[in-house]
C-alpha positions as CSV (number, residue, x, y, z in Angstrom):
1,A,-25.5,23.1,12.7
2,G,-25.4,22.7,8.9
3,E,-21.6,22.7,8.9
4,I,-21.4,20.1,11.8
5,M,-23.9,17.8,9.9
6,K,-21.9,18.3,6.7
7,R,-18.5,17.4,8.4
8,G,-20.1,14.6,10.3
9,G,-21.2,12.9,7.1
10,I,-24.9,13.2,7.6
11,A,-25.3,15.3,4.5
12,N,-23.3,13.0,2.3
13,R,-25.2,9.9,3.5
14,L,-28.6,11.6,2.7
15,I,-27.3,12.8,-0.7
16,N,-26.1,9.3,-1.6
17,F,-29.4,7.7,-0.6
18,A,-31.4,10.3,-2.5
19,K,-29.1,9.8,-5.5
20,S,-29.7,6.1,-5.5
21,L,-33.4,6.7,-5.8
22,V,-33.7,9.4,-8.5
23,A,-30.3,9.8,-10.3
24,S,-31.6,7.8,-13.3
25,L,-34.1,10.5,-14.2
26,P,-33.1,13.3,-16.6
27,G,-31.7,16.0,-14.3
28,G,-31.3,13.5,-11.6
29,L,-28.8,15.5,-9.5
30,A,-31.4,18.3,-9.3
31,Y,-33.9,15.9,-7.8
32,V,-31.2,14.7,-5.4
33,N,-30.8,18.3,-4.3
34,V,-34.5,18.6,-3.6
35,L,-34.8,15.3,-1.8
36,A,-31.6,15.8,0.2
37,S,-32.8,19.3,1.2
38,M,-36.2,18.0,2.3
39,L,-34.6,15.2,4.4
40,F,-32.0,17.5,5.8
41,G,-34.5,20.2,6.6
42,A,-36.6,17.6,8.3
43,I,-33.7,16.8,10.6
44,S,-32.3,20.3,11.2
45,G,-35.6,22.4,11.0
46,S,-33.6,25.2,9.3
47,A,-33.5,26.4,5.7
48,I,-30.1,28.0,6.3
49,A,-28.6,24.8,7.6
50,A,-29.9,22.9,4.5
51,T,-28.6,25.6,2.2
52,S,-25.2,25.5,3.9
53,A,-24.8,21.7,4.1
54,I,-26.5,20.5,0.9
55,G,-25.7,23.5,-1.3
56,S,-22.0,23.4,-0.6
57,I,-21.8,19.8,-1.7
58,M,-24.5,19.7,-4.5
59,T,-23.5,22.9,-6.3
60,D,-20.0,21.6,-7.1
61,R,-21.3,18.1,-7.9
62,M,-23.9,19.5,-10.3
63,E,-21.4,21.8,-12.0
64,E,-19.1,18.8,-12.5
65,E,-21.9,17.0,-14.2
66,G,-22.5,19.9,-16.6
67,Y,-25.4,21.7,-15.0
68,P,-25.3,25.5,-15.2
69,R,-24.2,27.0,-11.9
70,E,-27.2,29.4,-11.9
71,F,-29.6,26.4,-12.2
72,S,-27.9,24.5,-9.4
73,A,-27.9,27.5,-7.1
74,S,-31.5,28.3,-7.8
75,V,-32.5,24.6,-7.1
76,N,-30.5,24.7,-3.9
77,I,-32.0,28.0,-2.7
78,T,-35.6,27.0,-3.5
79,S,-35.4,23.4,-2.2
80,S,-33.9,24.5,1.1
81,T,-37.1,26.3,1.9
82,T,-38.8,23.0,2.4
83,G,-37.0,22.9,5.8
84,L,-39.2,25.8,6.9
85,L,-42.3,23.7,6.4
86,I,-41.3,20.1,7.2
87,P,-41.1,19.6,10.9
88,P,-39.2,20.3,13.1
89,S,-39.3,23.8,11.7
90,N,-37.8,26.5,13.7
91,I,-40.2,29.0,12.2
92,L,-43.2,26.9,13.4
93,I,-41.8,26.8,16.9
94,V,-41.3,30.5,17.0
95,Y,-44.8,31.1,15.6
96,A,-46.4,28.8,18.3
97,L,-44.5,30.7,21.0
98,A,-45.4,34.1,19.6
99,S,-49.1,33.2,19.4
100,G,-49.2,33.0,23.2
101,G,-50.2,29.3,23.2
102,T,-53.2,29.6,20.9
103,A,-51.3,27.6,18.3
104,S,-50.0,24.2,19.3
105,V,-46.5,23.2,18.2
106,A,-47.7,19.6,17.6
107,A,-50.6,20.8,15.5
108,L,-48.3,23.1,13.5
109,F,-45.9,20.2,12.9
110,I,-48.6,18.0,11.7
111,A,-49.9,20.8,9.4
112,G,-46.4,21.3,8.0
113,Y,-45.9,17.9,6.4
114,L,-48.3,18.1,3.5
115,P,-47.3,21.6,2.3
116,G,-43.6,20.7,2.6
117,V,-44.0,17.5,0.5
118,L,-46.2,19.3,-2.0
119,L,-43.6,22.1,-2.4
120,G,-40.9,19.5,-2.9
121,L,-43.0,17.7,-5.6
122,A,-43.8,21.0,-7.3
123,L,-40.1,21.8,-7.5
124,M,-39.4,18.3,-8.9
125,G,-42.1,18.9,-11.5
126,Y,-40.5,22.1,-12.6
127,I,-37.1,20.4,-12.6
128,A,-38.5,17.7,-14.9
129,Y,-39.7,20.3,-17.3
130,V,-36.4,22.1,-17.4
131,A,-34.4,18.9,-17.6
132,I,-36.3,17.6,-20.6
133,K,-36.2,21.0,-22.3
134,R,-32.4,21.4,-21.8
135,K,-31.6,17.7,-22.3
136,F,-29.8,17.2,-18.9
137,S,-27.9,14.0,-18.4
138,K,-29.0,11.0,-16.4
139,E,-27.1,8.3,-14.7
140,K,-27.6,4.5,-14.7
141,R,-30.4,3.1,-12.6
142,S,-29.4,1.9,-9.2
143,T,-30.1,-1.7,-8.3
144,L,-32.1,-2.7,-5.3
145,K,-28.9,-3.8,-3.7
146,E,-27.3,-0.4,-4.2
147,I,-30.4,1.4,-2.9
148,W,-30.4,-0.9,0.2
149,T,-26.7,-0.3,0.8
150,H,-27.2,3.5,0.7
151,F,-30.3,3.2,2.9
152,R,-28.4,1.3,5.5
153,K,-25.6,3.9,5.5
154,A,-28.2,6.7,5.8
155,F,-30.4,4.8,8.4
156,F,-29.1,6.6,11.5
157,S,-29.3,10.0,9.7
158,L,-32.9,9.2,8.8
159,L,-33.5,8.0,12.4
160,L,-32.5,11.5,13.6
161,L,-35.7,12.7,11.9
162,V,-37.8,10.3,13.9
163,I,-35.9,11.2,17.1
164,V,-36.2,14.9,16.6
165,V,-39.9,14.9,15.6
166,G,-40.8,12.3,18.1
167,G,-38.9,14.1,20.9
C-alpha cells in the first residue's frame, strides 16, 4: 500500500504540503518527515506503509540537504509510529476485534488522535533541540500563495483521511 501511494504521488503531495508549512524552521526537513508520516499514517493506518513511502523519499532528500543519514533514518523510523496511533490504525482495529467486542473501534479511533498528535509534537520538540544544537539548515519561508498551491494539490490526498476515517 505504501509503494502504491508513493508511486501514485500521494506521498509527494503530502510531503510538499508539509514542507510549505515548516521548512523555514531549522531542521525543517525533519519536521516535514514527521508531519508527512503523521498525515500518511492517518491515511494508511500503517507504520510500515508510512516508513516505506515517506522514508524512501525523505531519507534521500534529507541527505542531499546535509542531514546525517543516521538522523534522517531515526526520524523516519520514530515518526512512522504515529501511524499506529492516529486512526485508522490497523493495530486498533485488531485490538477491538481481539477484545471480543468490549472495545469499540470508534472509541479506540477517537482515543488515538490525542496520543498520536502528542507523539508527533514530542518528536518535533526533540528535532528542534537537535536542529539548534547541530545548526541544521533552514529554507526560505513559503508565502501564503505557495502554501495554498501545495494545499490544493494535496487536497484529495488529505480528503482520503476524511473518507477513510468517516467510512
